[in-house]
C-alpha angles and dihedrals in degrees: 000000000000124000092249091055091050092050091048095049092048090049090046093053093050098047115129099182099151097052090040090058093046093053100034098094092039091053090054092051094048093047090054092055115098092200104055104118095128119041132184123193112193117201090010102145113204097305108044136125097324093059095053095035091050090220132107117267139165109251118203120193143130093253142002131209109241089198092059093043090055099038100043099025097211112196094243136135100215117214120183106224144135118245092230091063111027111190095227135101123253114286092004097148134053089211126024120189135186119179123184094341105107095068089061091058118087111251094248091059100045097089091054091049093050091049090051091052090051091046097057094040120094109177113356131024121186120187121179129179143148105278141199144005096295091055090046090052091052092051092049093049093045092047093051091055093042090053090053090054094042092240101108109143117224091235092060090047087057092048091056097039094051098034121232121275112264140158094329090057091049091053091046093054092051091047094050092045091053092048094046118122087239118047111246137194116226126207133163143184140181122257132190111025117240092228092059092043092054091049093051092045091053092047090050088064087063104031106041125206092254093052120113087229094057098097095042091052103036107032093071091046094051091048090052095044093048093064117113135325116314130221097206095037133167093213133041122206121205122197119196118187124188116233120229131007 
Protein backbone atom coordinates (compact mmCIF):
# COMPACT_ATOMS: atom_id res chain seq x y z
CA UNK A 1 0.00 0.00 0.00
CA UNK A 2 1.41 3.37 -1.02
CA UNK A 3 2.06 6.21 1.38
CA UNK A 4 -0.77 8.28 -0.09
CA UNK A 5 -3.24 5.44 0.47
CA UNK A 6 -2.11 5.05 4.08
CA UNK A 7 -2.48 8.78 4.72
CA UNK A 8 -5.93 8.78 3.15
CA UNK A 9 -7.17 5.77 5.11
CA UNK A 10 -5.92 7.23 8.38
CA UNK A 11 -7.63 10.55 7.57
CA UNK A 12 -10.80 8.70 6.57
CA UNK A 13 -10.93 6.79 9.87
CA UNK A 14 -10.51 9.94 11.95
CA UNK A 15 -13.09 12.08 10.16
CA UNK A 16 -15.63 13.77 12.42
CA UNK A 17 -17.74 15.48 9.78
CA UNK A 18 -21.08 15.50 11.60
CA UNK A 19 -19.86 17.08 14.87
CA UNK A 20 -17.62 19.44 12.85
CA UNK A 21 -20.67 20.75 11.01
CA UNK A 22 -22.68 21.12 14.22
CA UNK A 23 -19.97 23.18 15.90
CA UNK A 24 -18.64 25.11 12.91
CA UNK A 25 -20.74 28.26 13.29
CA UNK A 26 -20.39 28.20 17.08
CA UNK A 27 -16.61 28.01 16.79
CA UNK A 28 -16.60 31.11 14.58
CA UNK A 29 -18.73 33.05 17.07
CA UNK A 30 -16.60 32.07 20.07
CA UNK A 31 -13.36 32.93 18.28
CA UNK A 32 -14.72 36.41 17.54
CA UNK A 33 -15.42 37.08 21.22
CA UNK A 34 -12.74 39.11 23.00
CA UNK A 35 -13.92 37.92 26.44
CA UNK A 36 -13.85 34.15 26.17
CA UNK A 37 -11.31 33.09 28.78
CA UNK A 38 -13.63 30.59 30.47
CA UNK A 39 -15.83 28.36 28.33
CA UNK A 40 -18.48 25.80 29.25
CA UNK A 41 -19.93 23.31 26.78
CA UNK A 42 -23.07 21.61 28.13
CA UNK A 43 -24.06 18.29 26.58
CA UNK A 44 -20.75 18.18 24.76
CA UNK A 45 -19.94 14.50 24.79
CA UNK A 46 -16.25 13.77 24.44
CA UNK A 47 -15.68 15.69 21.21
CA UNK A 48 -17.46 18.99 21.52
CA UNK A 49 -16.52 22.63 21.20
CA UNK A 50 -13.02 22.35 22.72
CA UNK A 51 -11.88 19.83 20.12
CA UNK A 52 -12.91 21.97 17.15
CA UNK A 53 -12.04 25.27 18.79
CA UNK A 54 -8.60 23.92 19.77
CA UNK A 55 -8.90 25.66 23.12
CA UNK A 56 -9.52 24.36 26.63
CA UNK A 57 -13.10 24.25 27.85
CA UNK A 58 -15.11 22.68 30.62
CA UNK A 59 -17.32 19.94 29.18
CA UNK A 60 -20.44 18.94 31.13
CA UNK A 61 -22.30 15.77 30.19
CA UNK A 62 -23.76 12.59 31.63
CA UNK A 63 -20.99 10.40 30.19
CA UNK A 64 -17.76 10.60 28.19
CA UNK A 65 -16.11 8.12 25.84
CA UNK A 66 -12.70 7.20 27.23
CA UNK A 67 -11.74 5.91 23.79
CA UNK A 68 -12.37 9.32 22.21
CA UNK A 69 -10.64 11.14 25.06
CA UNK A 70 -7.52 9.01 24.54
CA UNK A 71 -7.56 8.86 20.73
CA UNK A 72 -8.42 12.48 19.91
CA UNK A 73 -7.09 14.16 23.07
CA UNK A 74 -9.62 17.01 23.15
CA UNK A 75 -8.54 19.85 25.47
CA UNK A 76 -11.49 19.39 27.81
CA UNK A 77 -12.03 19.25 31.53
CA UNK A 78 -14.84 16.67 31.67
CA UNK A 79 -17.45 17.12 34.40
CA UNK A 80 -20.23 14.57 34.84
CA UNK A 81 -23.42 16.54 35.38
CA UNK A 82 -27.05 16.84 34.41
CA UNK A 83 -28.14 19.95 32.53
CA UNK A 84 -31.02 20.52 34.94
CA UNK A 85 -28.58 21.00 37.88
CA UNK A 86 -25.23 22.31 36.67
CA UNK A 87 -22.61 22.21 39.47
CA UNK A 88 -21.31 25.74 38.86
CA UNK A 89 -21.83 29.11 40.49
CA UNK A 90 -23.86 31.90 38.90
CA UNK A 91 -22.11 33.66 35.99
CA UNK A 92 -19.15 31.27 36.16
CA UNK A 93 -18.28 31.29 32.47
CA UNK A 94 -17.55 34.03 29.95
CA UNK A 95 -19.05 31.85 27.21
CA UNK A 96 -21.58 29.05 27.69
CA UNK A 97 -22.48 26.79 24.78
CA UNK A 98 -25.00 24.02 24.26
CA UNK A 99 -25.19 22.33 20.85
CA UNK A 100 -27.78 19.67 19.96
CA UNK A 101 -28.56 18.85 23.57
CA UNK A 102 -32.00 20.37 24.21
CA UNK A 103 -33.85 17.94 21.93
CA UNK A 104 -32.63 15.08 24.15
CA UNK A 105 -34.31 16.66 27.17
CA UNK A 106 -37.99 15.83 27.82
CA UNK A 107 -40.24 18.82 27.10
CA UNK A 108 -41.19 19.28 30.74
CA UNK A 109 -37.53 19.80 31.71
CA UNK A 110 -36.45 22.16 28.93
CA UNK A 111 -37.35 25.38 30.72
CA UNK A 112 -35.24 24.34 33.72
CA UNK A 113 -32.29 23.49 31.46
CA UNK A 114 -32.47 26.82 29.64
CA UNK A 115 -32.60 28.71 32.94
CA UNK A 116 -29.54 26.82 34.14
CA UNK A 117 -27.66 27.77 30.97
CA UNK A 118 -28.55 31.42 31.53
CA UNK A 119 -27.61 31.18 35.21
CA UNK A 120 -24.02 29.99 34.67
CA UNK A 121 -23.40 32.28 31.67
CA UNK A 122 -21.79 35.69 32.19
CA UNK A 123 -21.29 37.34 28.79
CA UNK A 124 -22.30 35.10 25.89
CA UNK A 125 -24.71 32.18 25.72
CA UNK A 126 -25.08 30.12 22.54
CA UNK A 127 -27.79 27.47 22.29
CA UNK A 128 -28.23 25.39 19.13
CA UNK A 129 -30.75 22.62 18.45
CA UNK A 130 -32.79 21.00 15.66
CA UNK A 131 -35.81 23.24 15.28
CA UNK A 132 -39.30 23.24 13.86
CA UNK A 133 -41.90 21.06 12.19
CA UNK A 134 -39.95 20.45 8.97
CA UNK A 135 -36.96 19.15 10.92
CA UNK A 136 -39.25 17.02 13.06
CA UNK A 137 -40.85 15.56 9.93
CA UNK A 138 -37.43 14.64 8.55
CA UNK A 139 -36.47 12.86 11.79
CA UNK A 140 -39.74 10.91 11.82
CA UNK A 141 -39.36 9.83 8.18
CA UNK A 142 -35.70 8.91 8.66
CA UNK A 143 -36.46 6.97 11.84
CA UNK A 144 -39.24 4.97 10.17
CA UNK A 145 -36.87 3.80 7.44
CA UNK A 146 -34.01 3.17 9.88
CA UNK A 147 -36.29 1.03 12.03
CA UNK A 148 -37.20 -1.07 8.99
CA UNK A 149 -33.50 -1.67 8.33
CA UNK A 150 -32.65 -2.23 11.99
CA UNK A 151 -30.24 0.72 11.99
CA UNK A 152 -32.20 3.30 14.03
CA UNK A 153 -29.73 5.28 16.19
CA UNK A 154 -30.72 5.90 19.84
CA UNK A 155 -30.26 9.65 19.43
CA UNK A 156 -32.89 9.81 16.68
CA UNK A 157 -35.26 7.73 18.81
CA UNK A 158 -34.90 10.44 21.48
CA UNK A 159 -35.52 13.22 18.94
CA UNK A 160 -38.83 11.67 17.95
CA UNK A 161 -39.86 10.60 21.44
CA UNK A 162 -39.23 14.04 22.96
CA UNK A 163 -40.26 16.13 19.97
CA UNK A 164 -37.99 18.82 18.56
CA UNK A 165 -37.97 22.34 20.02
CA UNK A 166 -40.22 24.70 18.11
CA UNK A 167 -42.10 27.98 18.60
CA UNK A 168 -42.68 27.42 22.30
CA UNK A 169 -38.92 27.10 22.87
CA UNK A 170 -38.29 30.26 20.88
CA UNK A 171 -40.77 32.16 23.04
CA UNK A 172 -39.27 30.67 26.19
CA UNK A 173 -35.77 31.80 25.25
CA UNK A 174 -36.96 35.35 24.63
CA UNK A 175 -38.90 35.37 27.91
CA UNK A 176 -35.96 34.13 29.98
CA UNK A 177 -33.59 36.57 28.26
CA UNK A 178 -35.91 39.48 29.10
CA UNK A 179 -36.18 38.36 32.72
CA UNK A 180 -32.44 37.80 33.10
CA UNK A 181 -30.60 39.70 35.83
CA UNK A 182 -28.43 41.17 33.08
CA UNK A 183 -30.15 42.54 29.95
CA UNK A 184 -29.30 40.48 26.90
CA UNK A 185 -29.64 40.83 23.16
CA UNK A 186 -31.00 37.79 21.34
CA UNK A 187 -30.30 36.85 17.73
CA UNK A 188 -30.71 33.61 15.80
CA UNK A 189 -30.11 32.01 12.42
CA UNK A 190 -30.63 28.68 10.65
CA UNK A 191 -27.80 26.24 10.06
CA UNK A 192 -27.54 23.06 7.97
CA UNK A 193 -30.09 23.09 5.16
CA UNK A 194 -32.64 20.30 5.14
CA UNK A 195 -32.08 19.61 1.44
CA UNK A 196 -28.39 18.89 1.99
CA UNK A 197 -29.14 16.86 5.09
CA UNK A 198 -31.58 14.65 3.19
CA UNK A 199 -29.04 14.12 0.43
CA UNK A 200 -26.31 13.08 2.86
CA UNK A 201 -28.68 10.82 4.76
CA UNK A 202 -29.70 9.02 1.56
CA UNK A 203 -26.08 8.63 0.44
CA UNK A 204 -25.17 7.24 3.84
CA UNK A 205 -27.48 4.30 3.13
CA UNK A 206 -25.12 3.43 0.25
CA UNK A 207 -21.69 4.62 1.47
CA UNK A 208 -21.49 3.67 5.12
CA UNK A 209 -19.34 5.43 7.70
CA UNK A 210 -16.82 2.55 7.75
CA UNK A 211 -16.41 2.58 3.96
CA UNK A 212 -13.07 3.60 2.44
CA UNK A 213 -15.03 5.90 0.15
CA UNK A 214 -16.68 7.79 3.01
CA UNK A 215 -14.27 10.74 3.14
CA UNK A 216 -14.00 11.12 -0.62
CA UNK A 217 -17.79 11.24 -0.98
CA UNK A 218 -18.86 13.15 2.12
CA UNK A 219 -16.08 15.65 2.91
CA UNK A 220 -16.89 17.85 -0.14
CA UNK A 221 -20.62 17.67 0.67
CA UNK A 222 -20.14 18.72 4.28
CA UNK A 223 -17.89 21.59 3.22
CA UNK A 224 -20.56 22.77 0.77
CA UNK A 225 -23.47 22.34 3.18
CA UNK A 226 -21.66 24.17 5.99
CA UNK A 227 -21.58 27.46 4.09
CA UNK A 228 -23.65 30.31 5.47
CA UNK A 229 -27.00 30.60 7.26
CA UNK A 230 -29.86 28.56 5.81
CA UNK A 231 -33.50 29.51 5.36
CA UNK A 232 -34.94 25.98 5.47
CA UNK A 233 -32.55 24.74 8.12
CA UNK A 234 -32.50 21.66 10.29
CA UNK A 235 -30.87 23.50 13.20
CA UNK A 236 -31.37 26.95 14.71
CA UNK A 237 -28.60 28.75 16.61
CA UNK A 238 -29.45 31.38 19.24
CA UNK A 239 -26.85 33.87 20.47
CA UNK A 240 -27.54 35.81 23.68
CA UNK A 241 -25.12 38.57 24.63
CA UNK A 242 -25.18 40.44 27.94
CA UNK A 243 -25.26 44.23 27.71
CA UNK A 244 -22.86 46.31 29.74
CA UNK A 245 -19.89 45.28 31.91
